[in-house]
C-alpha positions in Angstrom: 227.7 184.1 134.3 229.2 180.5 134.6 226.6 177.7 134.9 227.9 176.5 138.2 227.4 180.0 139.7 223.8 180.2 138.3 223.1 176.7 139.7 224.4 177.7 143.2 222.3 180.9 143.3 219.2 179.0 142.3 219.9 176.4 144.9 220.4 179.2 147.5 217.1 180.8 146.6 215.2 177.5 146.9 216.9 176.7 150.2 216.0 180.0 151.7 212.3 179.4 150.9 212.1 176.3 153.1 211.8 176.1 156.9 214.8 177.8 158.4 216.9 176.9 161.5 217.4 179.3 164.5 220.6 179.6 166.5 219.2 177.8 169.5 218.2 174.9 167.3 221.7 174.9 165.8 223.1 174.7 169.3 221.0 171.7 170.1 221.9 169.9 166.8 225.6 170.6 167.4 225.4 169.2 170.9 224.4 165.9 169.4 226.7 166.2 166.3 230.0 164.4 165.9 232.2 167.0 167.7 229.5 167.6 170.4 229.4 163.9 171.3 233.2 163.7 171.4 233.4 166.7 173.7 230.9 165.2 176.1 232.5 161.8 176.1 234.5 162.6 179.3 232.8 160.5 182.1 233.2 161.5 185.7 232.9 158.6 188.2 233.7 157.9 191.8 234.1 154.2 191.1 237.2 152.4 189.8 238.0 148.7 189.5 240.4 146.2 188.1 240.5 142.4 187.5 243.5 140.2 186.7 244.2 136.5 186.2 247.5 135.1 187.6 248.8 131.6 186.9 252.0 129.8 188.1 253.6 126.7 186.5 256.4 124.8 188.2 259.5 123.2 186.6 257.7 119.9 186.3 255.0 121.6 184.1 252.4 121.2 186.8 249.9 124.0 187.3 250.7 125.1 190.9 248.1 127.9 191.2 245.6 130.0 189.3 244.2 133.1 190.9 241.7 135.8 190.0 242.3 139.1 191.8 240.0 142.0 191.9 240.3 145.6 193.2 237.6 148.2 193.5 237.3 151.7 195.0 233.9 153.4 195.6 234.8 156.9 196.9 236.8 156.2 200.1 235.7 152.5 200.4 238.5 150.1 199.2 237.6 146.5 198.3 239.9 143.7 197.3 239.4 139.9 196.7 241.2 136.8 195.5 239.8 133.5 194.1 242.1 130.5 194.0 240.7 128.3 191.3 243.2 125.4 192.0 242.7 125.2 195.8 239.1 126.3 195.6 239.1 129.0 198.2 238.4 132.8 198.2 239.0 135.7 200.4 237.9 139.3 200.5 238.9 142.5 202.4 237.4 146.0 202.8 238.7 149.1 204.4 236.7 152.3 205.1 238.5 155.3 206.7 236.4 156.9 209.4 236.9 160.7 209.5 237.3 162.0 213.0 237.5 165.5 211.7 235.0 166.4 208.9 236.1 168.9 206.3 233.8 170.6 203.9 233.8 168.8 200.6 235.6 170.6 197.8 233.9 170.6 194.4 235.7 171.8 191.3 233.5 174.1 189.2 232.1 172.2 186.2 233.8 172.9 182.8 231.5 173.9 180.0 232.6 171.3 177.5 230.6 172.8 174.6 231.7 176.4 175.0 234.2 176.4 172.1 231.8 174.4 169.9 228.9 176.9 170.5 231.4 179.7 169.6 232.2 178.1 166.3 228.6 177.4 165.5 227.7 181.0 166.3 230.4 182.4 164.0 229.5 180.2 161.2 225.7 180.8 161.7 226.1 184.6 161.5 228.7 184.4 158.7 226.1 182.5 156.6 223.3 184.9 157.5 225.5 187.8 156.4 226.2 186.1 153.2 222.4 185.6 152.7 222.0 189.3 153.2 224.9 190.3 150.9 224.1 188.0 148.0 221.6 190.3 146.3 224.0 193.3 146.6 226.9 191.3 145.2 224.8 190.2 142.2 223.6 193.7 141.6 227.1 195.1 141.9 228.2 192.7 139.2 225.2 193.7 137.0 226.1 197.4 137.4 229.7 196.8 136.6 228.8 194.9 133.4 226.4 197.7 132.3 229.0 200.3 133.0 231.6 198.4 131.0 229.2 198.1 128.1 228.4 201.8 128.3 232.2 202.5 128.4 232.7 200.4 125.2 230.1 202.6 123.4 231.6 205.8 124.7 235.1 204.7 123.7 233.8 203.8 120.2 232.5 207.3 119.9 235.7 208.8 121.1 234.2 210.4 124.2 236.4 208.6 126.8 240.0 207.5 126.8 241.3 203.9 126.6 242.5 204.2 130.2 238.9 204.9 131.3 237.7 201.8 129.3 240.5 199.7 130.9 239.4 200.9 134.4 235.8 199.9 133.6 236.9 196.5 132.6 239.0 196.1 135.8 235.9 197.0 137.8 233.8 194.4 136.1 236.4 191.7 136.5 236.9 192.7 140.2 233.2 192.4 140.8 233.2 188.9 139.1 236.2 187.8 141.3 234.6 189.1 144.5 231.3 187.3 143.7 233.2 184.0 143.1 235.3 184.4 146.3 232.1 185.3 148.2 230.3 182.1 147.0 233.3 179.9 147.7 233.5 181.2 151.3 229.8 180.9 151.6 229.8 177.2 150.5 232.8 176.4 152.8 230.9 177.9 155.8 227.7 176.0 154.9 229.6 172.7 154.6 231.4 173.3 157.9 228.2 174.1 159.8 226.4 171.1 158.2 229.2 168.9 159.5 229.0 170.3 163.1 225.2 169.9 163.1 225.4 166.5 161.5 223.1 167.6 158.6 223.1 166.4 155.0 223.2 169.3 152.5 222.5 173.0 152.8 220.2 174.1 155.7 218.6 177.6 155.6 219.1 179.8 158.7 217.0 182.6 160.2 217.0 185.3 162.8 214.1 187.7 163.5 216.3 190.6 164.5 213.9 191.4 167.3 216.3 191.8 170.2 217.0 195.2 171.7 220.5 196.0 173.1 221.0 198.4 176.0 224.3 200.0 177.0 226.0 198.5 180.0 227.3 200.6 183.0 229.2 197.7 184.6 230.0 194.0 184.0 230.7 192.4 187.4 232.2 188.9 187.9 229.6 186.2 187.9 229.3 183.6 190.7 230.8 180.9 188.4 233.8 183.1 187.7 234.3 183.8 191.4 234.2 180.0 192.1 236.7 179.3 189.4 239.1 181.9 190.9 238.6 180.6 194.4 239.0 176.9 193.6 242.9 176.7 193.6 243.0 178.4 197.0 240.5 176.0 198.5 242.4 173.1 197.0 245.7 174.3 198.5 243.9 174.9 201.9 242.5 171.3 201.8 246.0 169.9 201.1 247.4 171.8 204.1 244.6 170.6 206.3 245.1 167.0 205.2 248.8 167.2 206.3 247.8 168.6 209.6 245.3 165.8 210.1 248.1 163.2 210.1 248.9 164.2 213.7 245.5 162.9 214.7 244.7 159.2 215.0 243.6 157.6 211.7 240.7 155.2 212.3 239.4 152.7 209.8 236.7 150.1 209.7 238.2 146.9 208.3 236.9 143.4 207.5 238.1 140.2 206.0 236.5 137.0 205.0 237.6 133.7 203.5 235.7 130.7 202.0 237.4 127.4 201.5 238.2 124.4 203.7 237.6 126.7 206.6 235.3 129.8 206.6 236.6 132.7 208.5 235.2 136.2 209.0 236.5 139.3 210.8 235.3 142.9 211.3 237.1 145.4 213.4 238.7 148.8 213.8 242.2 149.8 212.8 244.0 152.7 214.4 247.0 154.4 212.9 249.0 157.2 214.3 251.9 159.0 212.8 254.6 159.0 215.5 257.5 160.5 213.6 258.2 161.7 210.1 261.4 163.4 209.0 259.9 165.4 206.1 256.5 166.3 207.7 257.6 169.9 208.5 259.0 170.3 205.0 255.7 169.1 203.5 253.7 171.5 205.5 256.0 174.4 204.6 255.6 173.5 200.9 251.8 173.3 201.3 251.8 176.7 203.0 253.9 178.2 200.2 251.6 176.6 197.7 248.6 178.3 199.4 250.3 181.7 199.4 251.2 181.3 195.7 247.6 180.3 194.9 246.4 183.5 196.6 248.8 185.7 194.6 247.8 183.9 191.4 244.1 184.4 192.1 244.6 188.1 192.5 246.5 188.3 189.3 243.9 186.3 187.4 241.1 188.4 188.9 242.8 191.6 187.7 243.2 190.2 184.2 239.6 188.9 184.1 238.3 192.3 185.1 240.3 193.9 182.3 238.9 191.5 179.8 235.4 192.0 181.0 235.9 195.8 180.7 237.1 195.3 177.1 234.0 193.1 176.4 231.7 195.7 177.9 233.3 198.5 175.9 233.2 196.4 172.7 229.5 195.7 173.3 228.7 199.3 174.1 230.5 200.5 170.9 228.6 198.0 168.8 225.3 199.1 170.3 226.1 202.7 169.4 227.2 201.5 165.9 223.9 199.7 165.5 221.9 202.9 166.2 224.0 204.7 163.6 223.5 201.9 161.1 219.8 202.1 161.7 219.8 205.8 160.9 221.9 205.3 157.8 219.5 202.6 156.7 216.5 204.9 157.1 218.3 207.6 155.1 219.1 205.2 152.3 215.5 203.9 152.2 214.3 207.5 151.8 217.0 208.2 149.1 215.9 205.1 147.2 212.3 206.2 147.3 213.4 209.5 145.9 215.5 207.8 143.2 212.6 205.6 142.2 210.3 208.5 141.8 213.0 210.4 139.8 213.4 207.4 137.5 209.6 207.2 136.9 209.7 210.9 136.1 212.5 210.3 133.6 215.0 212.4 135.6 217.6 209.7 136.1 218.7 206.6 134.2 218.0 202.9 135.0 221.6 202.6 136.0 221.3 205.5 138.5 218.3 203.8 140.1 220.3 200.5 140.3 223.1 202.3 142.0 220.7 203.8 144.6 219.2 200.4 145.2 222.7 198.9 145.6 223.4 201.6 148.3 220.2 200.6 150.0 221.1 196.9 150.0 224.6 197.6 151.4 223.1 199.8 154.2 220.6 197.0 155.0 223.4 194.4 155.1 225.6 196.6 157.2 222.7 197.1 159.7 222.2 193.3 160.0 226.0 192.7 160.3 226.2 195.2 163.2 223.2 193.5 164.8 225.0 190.2 164.5 228.1 191.7 166.3 225.8 192.9 169.1 224.2 189.5 169.4 227.6 187.7 169.5 228.9 190.0 172.2 225.7 189.5 174.2 226.2 185.7 174.0 229.8 186.2 175.3 228.6 188.3 178.2 226.1 185.6 179.1 228.8 183.0 179.0 227.2 181.1 176.1 230.2 181.6 173.8 233.8 182.8 174.0 234.6 186.5 173.8 236.4 187.1 170.5 238.7 190.1 169.8 239.5 189.9 166.1 240.5 186.3 165.5 241.5 185.7 169.1 239.0 183.8 171.3 239.2 184.7 175.0 237.7 182.7 177.9 235.8 184.9 180.3 
């Protein structure tokens, strides 16, 4: 066995003996990792502002004016101001629309910024756990293949097997070596990728207690969040139509101005605007009404597709729950078979190689059970909206 491979296996065994990381802890670390921080960098604010400096120079190179202008908006309140540095005066203005007709505020459902990141962490987490579970079986498979090749060499030397059988034995040994090397390369890549997402240095052991129980689902209805996301485009289109209709009512605003300089002046009052005539008002309302109808049709289409995807998710989950029960039974059978093989070996009825084969079958059944458990766990997380629903390599937003 190559030295690098031996070193990696020793490192793996030492790593798995230290304190291990759970999936929830991995989620928390990923949230504060490099990609988690970048995903959460979008800042929502109801405040906007700008500041600019304007200077004017005349043909005789004299500075005629220098002004600082500022604009700010806090929700519906608009503020503006100008400071003339040359003439030493300043003025400010505010405008606050007063709603004569109050509409219910429209809030867009929050987007889960970390959904795709948690999905990646979950896949890497369980891929690494599966590699942990498969490592002993991979090493034993290689050991068996080597022993079988050595035995085939002896049989060929005695003339009891053909050269073709010897060649096949060599191919099996080399295949086991290649599979182990590929397995370790993939394992290391997954560990490095997860370490990057969690902002960790070096290899970190993972753990799961395999204590969850999974029950079959009869139905998987739409959640309140999913209903809100479906309804939002319709509510937005309705609000746009209502805003156009509102233009036929007087638009009242509270306004104020103030200036400081050679003379100080202040003013606060009401401003009334009324749309008397607009050539495209009817066209705008027709477009808004059409947009509302299209939003309703699109909502129904999205709801049907979403129900289909949730049914697929439910069916995939139920199938894996049944597969987990079958894997549990197979594991129990292989445990009993290995106990029988161990007793037979002690009684001298089977060879050491036969016992190893029985143990390999047990290890594979154990790894298969845990792999099926992982699939159930991942589908459960998708049902709860913690991660994306994945069909093969395709991630689907539910």
